[in-house]
C-alpha positions in Angstrom: 0.0 0.0 0.0 2.9 2.4 0.7 3.8 4.6 -2.3 7.4 5.0 -3.3 9.0 7.5 -1.0 6.1 7.4 1.6 6.5 5.5 4.9 3.7 3.4 6.3 3.2 6.0 9.0 2.6 8.8 6.4 0.1 6.5 4.6 -1.6 5.7 7.9 -2.0 9.4 8.9 -3.2 10.2 5.4 -5.7 7.4 5.2 -6.9 7.8 8.8 -6.0 11.3 10.0 -6.4 12.2 13.7 -8.1 15.2 15.1 -9.7 16.5 11.9 -12.2 19.3 12.4 -12.5 22.6 14.1 -12.9 23.9 17.7 -15.7 26.4 18.2 -14.3 29.5 19.9 -10.7 28.2 20.1 -8.2 29.6 22.4 -5.8 29.8 19.5 -6.2 29.6 15.7 -3.4 29.5 13.1 -3.8 29.5 9.3 -0.9 29.1 6.9 -0.6 28.4 3.2 1.9 27.8 0.4 1.0 29.7 -2.8 3.4 27.5 -4.8 1.8 24.2 -4.1 -1.6 25.4 -3.0 -1.6 23.7 0.4 -3.6 25.4 3.2 -3.6 24.4 6.8 -5.6 25.6 9.8 -5.0 24.6 13.4 -7.3 25.2 16.3 -6.2 24.7 20.0 -7.9 24.7 23.3 -5.6 25.5 26.2 -6.0 24.9 30.0 -3.3 26.0 32.4 -0.8 26.5 29.5 -1.3 22.9 28.2 -2.9 22.1 24.9 -5.9 20.0 25.9 -7.5 19.8 22.5 -6.3 20.4 19.0 -8.0 20.0 15.6 -7.0 20.8 12.0 -8.4 21.3 8.6 -6.1 20.9 5.6 -6.5 21.4 1.9 -3.6 19.8 0.2 -1.8 16.6 -0.7 -1.5 13.4 1.3 1.7 14.6 2.9 0.0 17.8 4.0 -2.8 15.8 5.6 -0.4 13.4 7.2 1.8 16.1 8.7 -1.1 18.0 10.0 -2.4 14.9 11.7 1.0 14.1 13.2 1.4 17.6 14.5 -1.9 17.3 16.4 -0.7 14.0 17.9 2.6 15.5 19.0 1.2 18.7 20.5 -1.8 17.4 22.3 -1.0 17.3 26.1 2.1 19.5 25.7 2.8 22.8 27.4 2.5 25.6 24.9 6.2 26.5 25.3 7.2 23.0 24.4 4.8 22.8 21.5 6.4 25.9 20.1 9.6 23.9 19.8 8.1 21.3 17.5 10.1 21.6 14.2 9.6 20.4 10.7 12.3 17.8 11.4 10.4 16.5 14.4 7.3 16.0 12.3 9.1 14.3 9.4 11.0 12.1 11.9 7.8 11.0 13.6 6.4 10.0 10.2 9.5 8.0 9.5 10.5 10.5 6.8 9.0 12.3 3.9 10.2 12.6 0.3 12.5 15.7 -0.1 10.0 17.4 -2.4 7.3 17.1 0.4 9.3 18.4 3.3 7.7 21.8 2.9 4.4 20.1 4.1 5.9 19.3 7.5 7.1 22.9 7.7 3.6 24.2 7.1 2.1 21.9 9.7 4.5 23.1 12.4 4.0 26.7 11.2 0.2 26.4 11.6 0.6 25.1 15.1 3.0 27.9 16.0 0.5 30.5 14.6 -2.2 29.0 16.7 0.0 29.3 19.8 0.9 32.9 18.9 -2.8 33.7 18.6 -3.5 32.1 22.0 -0.6 34.1 23.6 -1.8 37.3 22.0 -5.4 36.8 23.2 -4.1 35.9 26.7 -2.0 39.1 26.9 -5.0 41.2 25.7 -7.2 39.6 28.4 -4.5 40.1 31.1 -4.1 43.8 30.2 -7.9 44.2 30.2 -8.1 42.6 33.6 -5.4 44.8 35.0 -7.1 47.9 33.7 -10.4 46.9 35.2 -8.6 46.2 38.5 -7.0 49.7 38.5 -10.4 51.3 37.6 -12.0 49.5 40.5 -9.3 50.6 42.9 -9.7 54.2 41.7 -13.4 54.2 42.4 -12.9 52.8 45.9 -10.6 55.7 46.9 
């Protein structure tokens, strides 16, 4: 069943991808694409106490793009967001027992989509924290 250049793991994640879908009102959302090949990936994360508790993806692309997206969700689920930011394209390819050289850009996109979702989460968190601090200062001013 494995195609030339594709490992059994790549084929398994392509044929039976994990964590496909979306998360309504995600804590973080990342969307990346490659205009050359046309691949488009979206990652959605839910985070509790800085740990990725749920992750979903939607991918428009080749089998490698689907497989790498699936693998990234498997790697990142249960990880602290700081650790998940360290997932590299090499990590993804290694976990899939390799990718053909012309498909390595797919693993890069999958990791990038995850990183964008984490950046979005971090940005939202900072905005919420600033808003909470401002409200706290406003409340203290009124009490005086």
